[in-house]
N, C-alpha and C positions, 0 to 999 in steps of 0.2 A: 504494499500500500504506500503511495508517495504522498507526500504532503500536499499536493494538488487535490488529491481525492479523499483526505481524511474526513472532513466534515460529512460528504456524501456517503462515505463508507459507513460511519458510525450510524447514520440514518438508515442506511440499508440493513445493517445488522439488527437495529431496533425493529425494523419492520419484519424482519424473518422471525424474530423471537415473538413478536405480536402474532404472525401468521401460524407459528408452531402452536401457540396457545388457543388461538381461535378455531383450529381445525383439530384439535386433540391429537396432535402429532407428538412423536417423541424425539425426532431428529430431522434436520434439514442440512444437506450439504450443497453449496453452490460455489462455483468458480465464475469470476467476472474478469474478463479480459479488457484491457484498456489499450493495450498495443504491445509492440515487441517488448518483451522483457518487463512487463507492468501489468501485474495481475493481482487480484484479491481472491484467496480461497478461504471460505468460511464453513464452519461446521457448528450448528447450534443444536444442542440436545439438552435433554431434561431427562432425569432418571424416573422411569415409570414405577409406581408402587408395585411391589411384588405380590402376585397372587397365587397362593398355594393351596392345595387341598380344598378348593372351593366345590362343594357340590351344589348344583342347581337342578331345579326342577320346577315344572310350569305349575301355576296355582291350581289348575285342575287335577294335578297328580294327587293320589292318595298320600297322606302323611307318612305311612309306613313304608312307602315305596323306596325310600333311601335311607336304610338302617345304617347307622353309623359304623364304619369299619374298625377293627381293632386299630389302636394308634400305632402308626409306624415308628420305628426306632428314629431318634432324632437326625441320624446321618443318612437316612433313607431319603435320597433325592429322586422325586418322580421323573426327572430327566434322565436318570440312570436305568429306569425300569425298562426291561426288553419289549414291553408292549406299549411304550409310548407314542403318541402321535404328536410330533412337533409342528410348530408352526413353521410353514414354508415362506412366510413373509412378515413384514411388519404391517400392522392395520388394527381394525376393531372387529372383535369376535362377536358373532350373532349365533345364538343356538337354535333360532327358528327362521323361517324364510321371511316373515314380516312381524311386526308387533302385535300381539295377541294370538298369533298362531302357535300350534303345538310345535314343540322342539323336534329337530330331526331325529334325535335319539335321546335316550335317558339312560340313567345307571341301570344295569341289568338287561338292557336291550341285546339281541342278538344282532349283528351286523354282518353284511357280506363285503368282501373286497370290493372297492369302488363305490360303495353306497356314500351318500352325502353324510357327514357327520355335523358340520357346521358351515357358516359362511365367513370369510374374513374380508372385509371392505377395506380396500387400499386404493387411495386416489380415486374415489367415486366408482370404483369396479368392484363388483360382488363376486368374490372368487369362492367356488364351492371347494369344500376340502374333503376328499375321499378317504374312506378307510382304507388304510394300506394292506390290511388282511382281515380275513373273517374273524370273529370271536365274540366275546361278549364285553359291553362297556362295563368296566369295573369303577372307573372314576371319571368325573368331569372336572378339570382343573381350573377353569375359567368360568367366570360368570358372564351373562348375556350383557353385550355392550361394552366389555372392557377391551382396554388397548392390549395388544400383545406384540412381543418382539420376535424377530426371526429366531427361530430355534426353540422358543418358549414351549414347555410341555402343555398340551391342550387337554387331552384324553389318555386314559389308559385302557387297552383292549386287550384282553387275554384269550 
């Protein structure tokens, strides 16, 4: 960043931070070229709150549908589980096709490979997240409408 662009660059960075917050993003990276050997490279990021072991069910589900599992050992990281379904992108996770609709799957549901588990919205695009293999949904690790990072554990399917 040269002295000629300092004030404009500070305003640009502030605008990126506002854009980050206004759109529920966790990170923005931009490169701005002014000419040969004169550029600005900016990465604005905020740490998203960690969501672990959140089990979510639709309000219409029976209260006993999700019995609490035995407490895992403190060192048991869901990301290390062999049946974990990890987020393939950064975005907002939705467990149902639209607000008020039944979720795609719930804890205890039998799923087939390729079946839609949830949607992750990224840049106004709805991306269906398929089951990588058949099995039973043991845990749902994100709540509806929460921000997820790349590689974050979303579900456990055994």
